[in-house]
N, C-alpha and C positions, 0 to 999 in steps of 0.2 A: 326478846327475840320472838319473831313471828314466823311460823312455818307456813309455806304456801306451795302451790303447785300450778303448773300451766297446762291448760287444755286448749289446743289450737286445732279445732275440728270444724269442718264446714257443714255438718249435719247436726241440727239442734238435738235430736233424740240421742244420737251417739254421744254428743258432748254432755248431755244430762246424765246418761248412764255411767260414763267415765268419771264425771264429777262425783256422783253419788258413791261409786266404788272407792275412789280415792279418799273422800271424806270419811266414809265408814271405816277405812283402814288407817285413819289418823294422820293423813298427809298434810292437813292444815287447811288454809283458806284458799279457795279457788280463784285463779286468774283465768278467765275464759275469753278466748278470741276466736274469730272465724277466719282471719287472714294473717299472713306473716307480718305485715306492717303493724297491724293492731296488736299482735303478740309482742313485737319489739317495743312498742310504746308501753305496754304493761310491764315488761321487764325493766325498762328505764325508770319506771315509777317506784320500783322496789326501794325500800329504805335500807340504810346501812346495816341494820340489825335484822333484816328479813332474810330467811333462808329458803331458797327454792329447792324443794326436795326432789321433784321429778317433773318432767315435761312429757306430755303425750301429744304427738303432732301427727296430723293426717297428711302424709306426703310420701311420694315414692323415694326410696333411699338414694337413688342417683341424683335426684333434684335437691334433696335435703342436704347432702354432703357439702355442697358449695354455697348453700343459701345464707343470706344474712342472719336468719334465725338460728341456723346451726352454729355459725360463728359466735353469735351472742351467747348461746347456751354453753358452748365450749368454754368461753371466757369466764363463765360463772361456775364451771365444773359440775354441771347439772346432768344427771343421767336422763336419757331420752328413750322413749318407746315410740316407734313409728307405727301408724295405722295405715294399711294399704288396701286398696280395692283388689280383689282377686288373689291369686296365689302369691306366696312370698318369693320375691326375686332371688336368683341363685346367690349373688354376692351380698345380699342384704345384711347378713350377720357381720360383715366387716365394718359396717357403719354403726349400727346399734340394733338392739332387738326390734323385731318386726312382728306385728300382730295383724293377721288378715281380717278384713271385715267380711261378714259379721263375726262376732266373737261372743263368748260367754264370760260372765263376770269372773268365773274361776280361771279362765285363760289369762286375764289381766292380772289377777292376784298371783298366779303362778310366776308371771314375769316380774312382778314386784318382789316376790320372794327371791327369784334368781338374781335380782339386782341388790339383794340384801337390804331391801327397804321394808320387808315384812319378816317377822319371825316365822319359823316353821309351825309354831303353835299359835293359832289365833283363837280369840274368845269365841265361844259358841254364840251364834246369833239367835235371838228368840223370835 
């Protein structure tokens, strides 16, 4: 069984930061995409014994809800964190957790903990 995670972000620096944080927190192997179609191709390439732990997607909640990527991730029962430009939209929490850009590593880790993907006690980083 191989753990992995999906990062679908259109800014390379943000994708790099998200990937580093998820890897440091033991989420597995990164699947990095810059577009929805590319992300869906990566999801389709997952093996039967692969487990997708989390998806971090840069998209407005109202667009994500009905998107092909959302449908694909729901079919895999994958928790999703959305990254949005600007303030968090009012109804955003109805779709999935939303993190406004820019954010700190601790903000992402707090969301992972809230999704029960990280324990409350993390090892101290040196």
